[in-house]
BAFI-3210 file (N, C-alpha, C; in Angstrom, 3 decimals, decimal comma, padded with zeros to 6 digits):
// residues 64
n [1|2|3|4|5|6|7|8|9|10|11|12|13|14|15|16|17|18|19|20|21|22|23|24|25|26|27|28|29|30|31|32|33|34|35|36|37|38|39|40|41|42|43|44|45|46|47|48|49|50|51|52|53|54|55|56|57|58|59|60|61|62|63|64]
n.u [014,814|011,897|011,075|009,260|007,104|005,111|006,389|005,882|002,759|001,967|003,291|000,678|-001,053|-000,996|-001,130|-003,458|-005,350|-004,046|-005,073|-007,943|-007,649|-006,799|-009,807|-011,200|-010,756|-010,553|-013,405|-015,323|-017,993|-017,022|-016,769|-016,928|-015,564|-015,680|-018,567|-020,366|-021,196|-020,784|-017,857|-016,753|-015,070|-013,203|-011,811|-009,437|-007,718|-005,128|-005,420|-006,605|-009,714|-010,982|-013,598|-016,042|-019,715|-019,677|-017,459|-015,797|-013,813|-010,744|-009,196|-006,524|-004,793|-001,807|-001,929|000,537]
n.v [-057,233|-055,548|-052,857|-050,841|-050,750|-050,805|-048,571|-046,507|-047,366|-046,723|-044,068|-042,625|-043,505|-041,198|-039,319|-038,440|-039,555|-037,030|-034,550|-035,492|-034,302|-031,746|-030,475|-030,496|-029,596|-027,033|-026,272|-028,018|-029,977|-033,443|-036,873|-039,955|-042,594|-045,679|-045,855|-044,112|-041,529|-038,568|-037,020|-035,909|-033,790|-034,724|-033,358|-032,582|-033,275|-034,363|-035,088|-035,181|-036,138|-037,513|-039,223|-041,021|-041,490|-044,468|-045,968|-046,337|-045,066|-043,312|-041,212|-040,036|-037,577|-036,473|-033,835|-032,263]
n.w [-024,301|-025,259|-024,332|-026,548|-027,367|-025,221|-023,462|-025,526|-025,908|-022,767|-022,811|-023,766|-022,662|-020,186|-021,382|-022,633|-020,174|-018,544|-021,002|-019,774|-017,646|-017,648|-019,701|-017,950|-014,824|-016,215|-016,755|-018,616|-019,547|-020,111|-020,287|-019,132|-021,266|-021,265|-020,533|-020,158|-018,597|-017,428|-016,110|-012,760|-010,519|-007,870|-005,041|-002,760|000,605|000,115|-003,079|-005,968|-007,590|-010,893|-011,904|-013,287|-011,767|-011,988|-011,587|-013,569|-015,000|-013,776|-012,089|-011,024|-009,012|-007,403|-004,885|-003,472]
ca.u [012,980|012,233|009,712|009,478|005,427|004,639|006,421|004,251|001,153|001,675|002,555|-000,832|-002,878|-000,547|-001,313|-005,115|-005,884|-003,610|-006,108|-009,262|-007,623|-007,108|-011,181|-012,775|-010,250|-011,033|-015,113|-015,554|-018,140|-016,022|-017,620|-016,500|-014,622|-016,305|-019,872|-019,876|-020,614|-019,754|-016,501|-016,852|-014,048|-013,322|-010,527|-009,498|-006,558|-003,938|-005,407|-007,858|-010,151|-011,746|-013,790|-017,808|-020,654|-018,847|-015,618|-015,011|-012,900|-010,338|-007,595|-006,196|-003,438|-001,169|-001,490|001,378]
ca.v [-057,069|-054,148|-051,706|-049,824|-050,492|-050,519|-047,181|-045,668|-047,185|-045,991|-042,264|-042,018|-043,251|-040,546|-037,500|-038,600|-038,940|-035,057|-033,476|-034,891|-033,725|-030,544|-030,405|-030,947|-028,849|-025,843|-026,750|-029,059|-031,771|-034,497|-038,002|-041,478|-042,701|-046,294|-045,536|-042,857|-041,009|-037,413|-036,783|-035,212|-033,479|-035,006|-032,687|-034,292|-032,508|-034,236|-035,403|-034,137|-037,606|-037,829|-040,200|-041,271|-043,024|-045,948|-045,689|-046,749|-043,321|-042,964|-040,502|-039,222|-036,489|-036,060|-032,076|-032,446]
ca.w [-024,588|-026,366|-024,593|-027,499|-027,163|-023,737|-023,410|-026,430|-024,901|-021,560|-022,888|-025,201|-021,792|-019,901|-022,220|-022,176|-018,895|-018,925|-021,297|-019,493|-016,283|-017,631|-020,003|-016,862|-013,973|-017,212|-015,868|-019,588|-019,457|-020,640|-020,507|-019,492|-022,920|-021,384|-020,035|-021,338|-018,218|-017,533|-015,337|-011,571|-009,978|-006,231|-004,809|-000,639|001,765|-001,046|-004,222|-006,899|-007,768|-011,296|-011,617|-013,898|-011,112|-011,521|-011,370|-015,068|-014,876|-012,168|-011,396|-008,979|-008,861|-005,753|-005,029|-002,501]
c.u [012,984|010,956|009,137|007,465|004,694|004,796|005,607|002,999|001,109|001,793|001,477|-001,300|-002,847|-000,942|-003,039|-005,869|-005,068|-004,313|-007,323|-008,761|-008,144|-008,524|-011,861|-012,465|-010,656|-012,213|-015,990|-016,129|-017,046|-017,027|-016,915|-016,716|-015,982|-018,238|-020,782|-020,896|-020,136|-019,229|-016,967|-015,570|-014,015|-012,238|-011,240|-008,252|-005,311|-003,618|-007,210|-008,263|-010,723|-012,417|-015,482|-018,153|-019,948|-018,785|-015,465|-013,438|-011,969|-009,387|-007,806|-004,921|-003,359|-001,019|-000,522|002,540]
c.v [-056,063|-053,663|-051,419|-049,865|-050,391|-049,164|-046,153|-045,630|-046,721|-044,477|-042,039|-042,656|-042,477|-039,349|-038,346|-038,492|-037,106|-034,045|-034,395|-034,548|-031,570|-029,934|-029,967|-029,655|-026,910|-026,091|-026,459|-029,405|-032,646|-035,457|-038,993|-041,957|-044,316|-046,285|-044,123|-041,201|-039,057|-037,905|-036,318|-034,673|-033,494|-034,490|-033,625|-033,246|-033,226|-034,567|-034,814|-035,767|-036,815|-038,736|-039,707|-042,384|-044,158|-046,794|-046,718|-046,011|-043,466|-042,176|-040,299|-038,865|-036,005|-034,222|-031,763|-031,871]
c.w [-024,857|-025,711|-025,362|-026,835|-026,031|-023,718|-024,374|-025,697|-023,891|-021,515|-022,924|-024,243|-020,518|-020,382|-022,116|-021,253|-017,799|-019,473|-020,968|-017,850|-016,335|-018,653|-018,024|-015,030|-014,763|-016,788|-017,936|-019,164|-020,242|-020,339|-020,372|-020,317|-022,498|-020,930|-020,260|-020,201|-017,592|-015,432|-014,884|-011,006|-007,914|-006,057|-002,785|-000,596|000,289|-001,969|-004,622|-007,741|-009,007|-012,232|-012,272|-012,167|-010,789|-011,758|-012,459|-015,008|-014,078|-011,791|-010,767|-009,771|-007,610|-005,958|-003,744|-002,834]
res [x|x|x|x|x|x|x|x|x|x|x|x|x|x|x|x|x|x|x|x|x|x|x|x|x|x|x|x|x|x|x|x|x|x|x|x|x|x|x|x|x|x|x|x|x|x|x|x|x|x|x|x|x|x|x|x|x|x|x|x|x|x|x|x]
***
């Protein structure tokens, strides 16, 4: 099996999520690509969560 297309899609998705996290942490206004609502940062003890109110975008980053 050739996984090169899957690997490229996975890497692209990861890089997009990383860019979103960087922008939100830098204090920039970033909007959900699906619903166009503002993404918010919700920190907890073990994770940082970037999400929109509808839940279309839900990125979690472990902070341990």
